[in-house]
C-alpha positions in Angstrom: 110.7 -24.3 3.3 108.2 -26.3 1.3 107.1 -29.7 2.6 105.2 -32.1 0.4 101.9 -33.6 1.6 102.6 -37.3 1.8 100.1 -39.1 3.9 97.8 -39.9 1.0 94.5 -38.6 2.5 93.2 -35.1 2.8 89.6 -34.4 3.7 87.8 -31.1 3.1 84.6 -30.5 5.0 82.3 -27.8 4.0 79.6 -26.8 6.5 76.5 -24.6 6.1 76.7 -23.1 9.6 79.5 -22.3 12.0 77.7 -24.3 14.7 78.4 -27.4 12.6 82.1 -26.8 13.1 81.4 -26.6 16.8 79.6 -30.0 16.7 82.7 -31.5 15.0 84.9 -29.9 17.6 82.8 -31.5 20.3 82.9 -34.9 18.6 86.7 -34.8 18.2 87.1 -33.9 21.9 84.7 -36.7 22.9 86.8 -39.1 20.8 90.0 -37.7 22.5 91.4 -36.6 19.1 94.0 -33.9 18.9 92.9 -31.2 16.4 93.7 -27.6 15.4 91.2 -24.8 15.2 91.6 -22.1 12.6 90.1 -18.7 13.3 89.7 -15.7 11.0 90.9 -12.5 12.8 89.1 -10.3 10.3 85.8 -12.1 11.1 85.8 -11.6 14.9 88.0 -14.7 15.3 85.2 -16.9 14.0 86.2 -20.6 13.6 86.4 -21.4 9.9 88.2 -24.7 9.9 89.3 -27.7 11.9 92.2 -30.1 11.1 93.1 -33.4 12.7 94.9 -36.6 11.9 92.7 -39.7 11.8 92.5 -43.0 10.1 89.2 -42.0 8.6 86.8 -43.8 10.8 85.6 -40.6 12.6 84.7 -39.2 9.2 83.0 -42.3 7.8 79.5 -40.8 8.0 80.4 -37.9 5.7 78.8 -38.1 2.3 80.8 -37.0 -0.8 79.5 -33.9 -2.4 
């Protein structure tokens, strides 16, 4: 079943190094945010993405590319 995206905001974060995702994971935990971790089974279960619901404040320091 297809479900349309309807919350109005979607943030894509690109990082140079996997450790940067780890830093974001730690920040989200410290802020008591619920989030999901995506791992790539064909890359030794490396974390390749994080997803969370937020009002945007936690991401306010990100610069657009």
